[in-house]
C-alpha positions as CSV (number, residue, x, y, z in Angstrom):
1,M,112.6,108.4,106.6
2,S,113.1,111.4,104.3
3,R,115.4,111.0,101.3
4,K,116.6,114.6,101.6
5,F,120.2,115.2,102.8
6,Q,120.6,114.7,106.5
7,A,123.6,114.9,108.9
8,K,123.8,113.9,112.5
9,A,126.5,113.2,115.2
10,V,126.0,110.0,117.1
11,P,127.9,108.4,120.0
12,S,130.2,105.5,119.1
13,T,128.3,103.3,121.4
14,W,125.4,103.3,118.9
15,L,127.6,101.7,116.3
16,E,128.6,99.0,118.8
17,S,124.9,98.3,119.7
18,H,123.9,98.1,116.1
19,G,126.4,95.5,115.0
20,R,129.0,98.1,113.8
21,R,126.8,99.0,110.9
22,L,128.3,102.0,109.0
23,D,125.3,102.8,106.8
24,C,123.4,105.8,108.1
25,G,119.9,104.4,108.0
26,P,119.7,102.9,111.5
27,Y,121.0,106.1,113.1
28,L,118.8,108.6,111.2
29,S,115.5,106.7,111.4
30,G,114.7,107.7,115.0
31,A,115.1,104.1,116.1
32,M,117.9,104.8,118.7
33,E,115.9,107.6,120.3
34,A,112.8,105.3,120.4
35,R,114.8,102.5,122.0
36,E,116.2,104.8,124.6
37,L,112.8,106.2,125.5
38,L,111.4,102.7,125.7
39,R,114.4,101.6,127.9
40,K,113.5,104.4,130.4
41,L,109.9,103.3,130.7
42,S,109.0,101.8,134.0
43,V,106.6,99.3,132.5
44,P,107.7,95.8,131.6
45,K,109.0,95.2,128.1
46,E,109.2,91.9,126.1
47,P,110.9,91.0,122.9
48,L,108.5,90.8,120.0
49,I,109.3,87.2,119.3
50,S,108.3,86.1,122.8
51,I,104.7,87.3,122.4
52,T,104.2,85.8,118.9
53,E,103.7,82.4,117.5
54,G,106.2,83.3,114.8
55,I,107.6,86.1,112.5
56,Y,108.2,84.8,109.0
57,H,107.6,85.2,105.3
58,A,106.6,82.6,102.7
59,G,110.0,82.1,101.1
60,R,110.9,82.7,97.5
61,E,109.6,80.4,94.8
62,S,108.1,80.7,91.4
63,R,104.3,81.1,91.3
64,L,101.8,79.0,89.4
65,W,98.9,81.2,88.3
66,V,95.5,79.9,87.4
67,N,92.3,81.4,85.9
68,S,89.6,79.5,87.8
69,E,88.5,80.1,91.4
70,E,87.9,76.4,91.6
71,H,91.7,75.8,91.3
72,G,93.1,78.9,92.8
73,I,93.3,81.2,95.8
74,S,93.4,85.0,95.7
75,F,97.0,86.2,95.9
76,M,98.2,89.5,97.4
77,G,101.4,91.2,96.4
78,S,103.2,93.5,98.8
79,T,101.2,96.6,97.8
80,D,97.9,94.7,97.9
81,I,98.0,94.5,101.7
82,L,97.3,98.2,101.7
83,A,94.3,98.0,99.4
84,S,90.7,98.8,100.4
85,D,89.2,96.1,98.1
86,F,90.4,92.6,97.1
87,T,87.9,91.7,94.4
88,S,90.4,91.9,91.6
89,L,93.3,89.9,92.9
90,P,95.0,87.3,90.7
91,L,94.7,83.6,91.6
92,I,97.6,81.3,92.6
93,S,97.3,77.5,92.4
94,N,95.7,75.7,95.4
95,K,98.3,73.0,95.0
96,Q,101.1,75.4,95.5
97,V,99.6,77.0,98.6
98,R,98.9,73.5,100.1
99,S,102.6,72.6,99.5
100,N,103.7,75.8,101.3
101,P,101.2,76.8,104.1
102,K,103.3,79.9,104.8
103,F,101.7,81.6,101.8
104,T,98.4,81.8,103.8
105,I,97.6,84.7,106.1
106,R,95.0,84.9,108.8
107,S,92.9,87.7,110.3
108,G,94.5,89.4,113.2
109,W,98.0,89.2,111.9
110,T,100.2,92.2,111.4
111,L,101.6,92.4,107.8
112,I,104.8,94.3,107.1
113,T,106.3,95.0,103.6
114,R,109.9,93.7,103.8
115,S,111.5,94.8,100.5
116,G,111.3,97.8,98.2
117,T,109.3,100.3,100.2
118,I,109.8,98.8,103.7
119,G,107.7,99.1,106.7
120,R,104.2,99.6,105.3
121,M,101.8,97.8,107.6
122,A,98.3,96.4,107.5
123,Y,96.2,94.6,110.0
124,A,94.7,91.5,108.4
125,R,90.9,91.7,108.5
126,D,88.3,89.0,107.9
127,D,88.1,89.5,104.1
128,M,91.9,88.8,104.0
129,D,91.6,85.5,106.0
130,G,92.8,82.5,104.0
131,V,94.3,84.6,101.2
132,A,97.8,83.8,99.9
133,C,100.4,86.5,100.2
134,S,103.8,87.3,98.7
135,E,107.1,86.5,100.3
136,H,107.8,90.2,100.2
137,V,105.4,90.6,103.2
138,M,106.5,89.6,106.7
139,R,103.9,88.0,108.9
140,V,103.8,88.8,112.6
141,V,101.6,86.1,114.1
142,P,100.4,87.1,117.6
143,N,100.2,84.7,120.5
144,T,96.7,85.6,121.6
145,S,97.1,84.0,125.0
146,K,99.9,86.6,125.7
147,I,98.9,89.8,123.8
148,R,96.0,91.4,121.9
149,P,96.6,91.3,118.1
150,G,95.4,94.9,117.5
151,Y,97.8,96.3,120.1
152,I,100.8,94.7,118.3
153,F,99.7,96.4,115.1
154,A,99.0,99.8,116.8
155,Y,102.4,99.7,118.5
156,L,104.5,98.5,115.5
157,S,102.9,101.2,113.3
158,S,103.4,103.9,115.9
159,R,106.2,106.5,115.8
160,F,108.0,104.3,118.4
161,G,107.6,100.9,116.8
162,L,108.0,101.9,113.1
163,P,111.5,103.5,113.3
164,I,112.8,100.4,115.1
165,V,111.3,98.2,112.3
166,L,112.9,100.4,109.6
167,S,116.3,100.4,111.4
168,G,116.8,96.7,110.4
169,T,116.8,97.7,106.7
170,Y,119.8,96.6,104.8
171,G,121.0,96.8,101.1
172,S,121.9,99.7,98.9
173,I,120.0,99.0,95.7
174,I,117.1,96.7,96.7
175,Q,116.6,97.2,100.4
176,S,115.2,94.5,102.5
177,I,114.5,93.3,106.0
178,E,114.3,89.9,107.6
179,P,112.3,88.5,110.5
180,H,115.3,88.2,112.8
181,H,115.9,92.0,112.4
182,I,112.8,92.7,114.4
183,S,112.6,89.7,116.7
184,D,114.1,91.5,119.6
185,L,112.1,94.7,119.1
186,P,111.0,95.8,122.7
187,V,107.2,95.8,123.2
188,P,106.1,97.7,126.3
189,R,103.3,96.1,128.3
190,L,100.7,98.8,128.8
191,G,97.9,97.0,130.7
192,N,94.4,98.1,129.8
193,I,95.7,100.3,127.0
194,E,96.5,97.1,125.1
195,N,92.9,96.0,125.2
196,E,91.6,99.5,124.3
197,S,93.9,99.9,121.3
198,H,93.1,96.3,120.2
199,L,89.3,97.0,120.2
200,L,89.8,100.2,118.2
201,V,92.0,98.4,115.6
202,Q,89.6,95.4,115.4
203,K,86.6,97.7,115.0
204,A,88.4,99.5,112.1
205,A,89.1,96.2,110.5
206,N,85.5,95.1,110.9
207,L,84.3,98.4,109.3
208,R,86.5,97.9,106.3
209,T,85.1,94.4,105.8
210,E,81.6,95.8,106.2
211,A,82.4,98.5,103.6
212,S,83.5,95.9,101.1
213,R,80.4,93.9,101.8
214,H,78.1,96.9,101.2
215,L,79.8,97.5,97.9
216,A,79.4,93.9,96.8
217,D,75.7,93.9,98.0
218,A,75.1,97.1,96.0
219,I,76.6,95.6,92.9
220,E,74.5,92.4,93.3
221,L,71.3,94.5,93.8
222,M,72.0,96.6,90.7
223,Q,72.5,93.5,88.6
224,R,69.4,91.7,90.0
225,E,67.1,94.7,89.5
226,S,68.5,95.2,86.0
227,G,68.1,91.6,85.0
228,L,71.9,91.4,84.4
229,Q,73.8,88.1,84.9
230,K,76.8,88.0,87.2
231,L,80.0,88.1,85.1
232,P,83.3,86.4,86.0
233,A,85.8,89.0,87.3
234,A,88.3,89.8,84.6
235,A,89.9,93.0,86.0
236,A,93.0,91.3,87.3
237,S,94.0,89.6,84.0
238,G,92.8,92.4,81.7
239,I,91.3,91.8,78.3
240,S,91.8,88.2,77.2
241,F,92.7,87.2,73.7
242,G,89.8,86.7,71.3
243,T,88.7,87.1,67.7
244,R,85.5,88.6,66.3
245,T,84.1,89.8,63.0
246,V,82.7,93.4,62.9
247,S,81.2,95.6,60.2
248,S,83.6,98.1,58.6
249,S,81.1,100.9,59.5
250,V,81.9,100.6,63.2
251,L,85.6,101.1,62.6
252,F,85.4,104.8,61.6
253,S,85.6,106.0,65.2
254,R,87.7,103.2,66.8
255,M,89.9,100.6,65.2
256,D,91.6,99.1,68.3
257,G,90.8,95.5,69.0
258,S,90.1,95.9,72.7
259,F,87.2,98.3,72.0
260,H,85.5,95.8,69.7
261,S,86.4,92.7,71.8
262,L,83.8,90.2,73.1
263,F,85.1,91.3,76.6
264,H,83.5,94.7,75.8
265,E,80.7,93.7,73.5
266,E,79.0,91.2,75.7
267,V,78.7,93.9,78.4
268,L,77.2,96.5,76.0
269,R,74.8,94.0,74.5
270,S,73.6,93.0,78.0
271,L,73.1,96.6,79.1
272,R,71.3,97.6,76.0
273,T,68.9,94.7,76.3
274,A,68.5,94.9,80.0
275,D,65.0,94.9,81.6
276,V,65.5,98.6,82.6
277,G,67.6,99.9,79.7
278,A,70.8,101.9,80.1
279,K,72.0,105.5,80.2
280,A,75.4,107.1,79.8
281,V,77.4,108.4,82.8
282,V,77.3,111.9,81.2
283,D,73.5,111.9,81.7
284,I,73.8,111.4,85.4
285,A,76.9,113.5,86.2
286,E,76.9,117.3,86.6
287,S,80.4,117.5,85.0
288,I,83.2,115.3,83.8
289,F,86.6,116.8,83.6
290,E,90.4,116.2,83.7
291,P,92.6,118.8,85.3
292,K,95.5,120.3,83.3
293,R,99.0,119.1,84.0
294,F,100.7,121.3,86.5
295,K,104.1,121.9,88.1
296,R,104.6,120.1,91.4
297,V,105.5,122.9,93.9
298,Q,105.9,121.3,97.3
299,V,105.7,122.8,100.8
300,E,107.2,121.1,103.9
301,D,104.8,122.5,106.5
302,E,101.4,120.7,106.4
303,A,99.8,123.8,107.9
304,F,100.4,125.8,104.7
305,G,99.6,123.0,102.3
306,I,97.0,120.8,100.8
307,P,97.7,117.0,100.8
308,M,98.4,115.8,97.2
309,F,97.5,112.2,96.3
310,G,98.5,110.1,93.3
311,T,96.1,107.6,91.7
312,T,97.8,104.6,93.4
313,A,96.9,105.9,96.9
314,L,93.3,106.1,95.8
315,M,93.2,102.3,96.1
316,W,94.5,102.1,99.6
317,A,92.5,101.5,102.8
318,D,94.3,104.5,104.3
319,P,95.3,106.8,101.4
320,Q,98.5,108.8,102.2
321,P,99.6,112.0,100.3
322,S,102.7,112.1,98.3
323,F,103.4,115.6,99.4
324,F,101.7,119.0,100.1
325,L,100.8,121.7,97.6
326,P,100.8,125.4,98.6
327,K,97.3,126.6,99.4
328,S,98.1,129.7,97.4
329,M,99.2,127.9,94.3
330,P,97.2,129.1,91.2
331,G,94.7,126.5,90.1
332,V,95.0,124.3,93.1
333,N,91.2,124.4,93.7
334,E,90.7,122.5,90.4
335,L,92.6,119.6,92.0
336,V,90.6,119.4,95.2
337,V,87.9,116.8,95.4
338,D,84.8,116.3,97.6
339,K,82.3,113.6,98.5
340,R,80.3,114.0,95.3
341,T,83.3,113.4,93.0
342,V,83.9,109.9,91.6
343,L,87.6,109.5,90.7
344,I,88.7,107.3,87.8
345,P,92.4,106.7,87.2
346,R,92.9,107.5,83.5
347,S,96.2,105.9,82.6
348,G,98.2,102.8,83.3
349,Q,98.2,99.1,82.2
350,V,94.8,97.6,81.5
351,S,95.5,94.9,84.1
352,G,96.2,97.6,86.7
353,I,94.1,100.3,88.3
354,I,93.0,102.2,85.2
355,G,89.3,102.6,85.1
356,T,88.8,101.6,88.8
357,A,86.3,104.1,90.3
358,V,86.8,105.5,93.8
359,L,84.6,107.7,96.0
360,P,86.8,109.9,98.2
361,F,87.0,109.1,101.9
362,G,89.4,109.9,104.7
363,K,92.1,112.5,103.8
364,L,91.0,112.3,100.2
365,V,88.0,114.5,101.0
366,G,89.2,118.1,100.7
367,G,92.6,116.9,99.4
368,A,94.1,117.4,96.0
369,V,94.3,114.5,93.5
370,S,96.6,114.1,90.5
371,E,95.5,115.1,87.1
372,H,95.8,111.4,86.2
373,A,92.4,110.9,87.8
374,I,89.3,111.9,85.8
375,R,86.6,113.6,87.9
376,V,83.0,112.7,87.6
377,H,81.3,115.4,89.7
378,C,77.7,114.8,90.7
379,R,74.9,117.2,91.8
380,E,73.8,115.0,94.6
381,D,75.6,112.6,97.0
382,I,73.3,109.7,96.0
383,D,74.3,110.1,92.3
384,A,77.9,109.7,93.2
385,G,77.1,106.7,95.3
386,Y,75.3,105.0,92.5
387,L,78.0,105.8,89.9
388,L,80.6,104.3,92.2
389,V,78.6,101.0,92.4
390,A,77.8,100.9,88.7
391,L,81.4,101.7,87.5
392,R,83.0,99.3,90.1
393,S,80.8,96.4,88.8
394,E,82.1,94.1,86.2
395,Y,79.8,95.9,83.7
396,G,81.4,99.2,84.4
397,I,85.0,98.3,84.8
398,R,85.0,96.2,81.6
399,Q,83.7,99.2,79.6
400,L,86.3,101.5,81.1
401,K,89.2,99.2,80.5
402,S,88.1,98.4,76.9
403,R,87.7,102.1,76.1
404,A,91.3,102.9,77.1
405,Y,93.4,103.7,74.0
406,G,97.2,103.6,73.3
407,S,99.6,100.7,73.1
408,S,102.4,101.6,75.5
409,I,100.5,103.4,78.3
410,P,96.7,103.0,77.7
411,S,94.7,106.1,78.6
412,L,91.1,107.2,79.1
413,D,89.6,110.6,78.4
414,V,86.6,112.5,79.4
415,R,84.5,111.4,76.4
416,Q,85.2,107.7,76.9
417,V,84.1,107.9,80.6
418,G,81.0,110.0,79.7
419,E,79.9,107.4,77.1
420,T,80.1,104.5,79.5
421,L,76.7,102.9,80.1
422,V,75.1,102.1,83.4
423,P,71.6,100.6,84.2
424,D,68.8,103.1,84.1
425,L,67.0,102.0,87.3
426,P,63.8,103.3,88.9
427,E,64.4,106.1,91.4
428,D,63.8,104.1,94.5
429,V,66.2,101.4,93.5
430,F,68.7,103.9,92.3
431,E,68.7,105.6,95.7
432,Q,69.0,102.3,97.6
433,I,72.0,101.4,95.6
434,G,73.5,104.9,95.9
435,A,73.1,104.8,99.6
436,L,75.0,101.6,99.9
437,G,77.8,103.1,97.8
438,L,77.9,106.2,100.0
439,R,77.9,104.0,103.1
440,S,80.9,102.0,101.9
441,A,82.9,105.2,101.6
442,E,81.7,106.5,104.9
443,L,82.8,103.3,106.7
444,R,86.2,103.4,105.2
445,G,86.7,106.9,106.5
446,R,85.5,105.9,109.9
447,A,87.9,103.0,110.0
448,I,90.9,105.3,109.3
449,D,89.8,107.5,112.3
450,L,89.6,104.5,114.6
451,E,93.0,103.1,113.6
452,N,94.6,106.6,114.1
453,E,92.9,106.8,117.5
454,A,94.4,103.5,118.5
455,R,97.9,104.5,117.4
456,S,97.6,107.9,119.2
457,L,96.4,106.2,122.4
458,V,99.5,103.9,122.4
459,E,101.9,106.8,121.6
460,R,100.4,109.1,124.2
461,T,100.6,106.4,126.9
462,I,104.3,105.7,126.1
463,E,105.1,109.5,126.2
464,E,103.4,109.7,129.6
465,G,105.6,106.9,130.9
466,G,103.2,104.0,130.4
467,R,100.5,105.5,132.7
């Protein structure tokens, strides 16, 4: 729902049916109109709770973090359910998860953010199965003997289901929603459409899992062919504390501890002594640049605008624009990215997304991206695919995070990105790895199309009276 000023006259019966709530949210979200349209449908409707095995969240409790995969399980926060990749999640204690099984999520569930930014949804795929998840995420567990899991997601995230979910929101400062607020949400039974939409959603989920596997396989291939050892993932916790003695001669250019840390040095040493040697990103890229800051002029009509994405959205499985920029805005073309442009968030906390490379997919291709992402533009698609893999590996991301400078909000610049080292592999291996990187981005884009197709199928069927 938009935050701009809105006014609307509603019948008093709406107040009665909504528990005499006097806040405007339920009446401006479109929920009442959606309920009325669903009421007029000739097809059967069932309350959401009756076709699920439960709607719940994990409950609030302090978390016990661990560093070892032997003693921990990956933990997703509320924004993590939207992510395209889960390799950098923090670890929560196995013991804590065993004592509260509600932390665990399973594939096929619909996940809904329930506080802060409410109503963001994700369909749990295979690479999310068994992961622990925050209490700020509501779990809708389908009863598979009664309904297809993918249909529940497609319907709840549609323009008929989502407004009803949002209408249960309460609170003025920190808004929230509880399971009982959506338990009576009417779910229309649409016959064969339920199975068709489920298959589309499930295929999208499978493609996203496959995309992550391609990226992981490409990283493993790069390390094997370079003679590099697998390093423990440290992206989630950032640069750990350590001490080291260095020559004063190396301090003339950089004096910050993170740059000279073992976290960084062991990567550089391994790359420089690798079987194939190393080369800098600048030697592969056609150009590396950072757009200038610009005034955010927004347009309401999508037909006259270019979608504008922040760096957070780059990490999502289905990136959504923050707003639209005028197509006629001076300098807007400098912000637009294509499939040969690797994007690297240049600012933020070291334990966050800074230095996490992304290859555009979905709406990102041809869209505008914030100046907070450095562009590594390549001559060929295969070069971009290879740099994605190399920079997303532990060898790439450790360098980028260690090269960030500044104490309050660390930042990267064009030079630091350009000097980052990657393995200098033979052409045939380089192309094989690059192809896997490109394939991962391609699959993510295809998954978005399938999910949108499922949602549109459900919406169109409801609009046509359930036929």
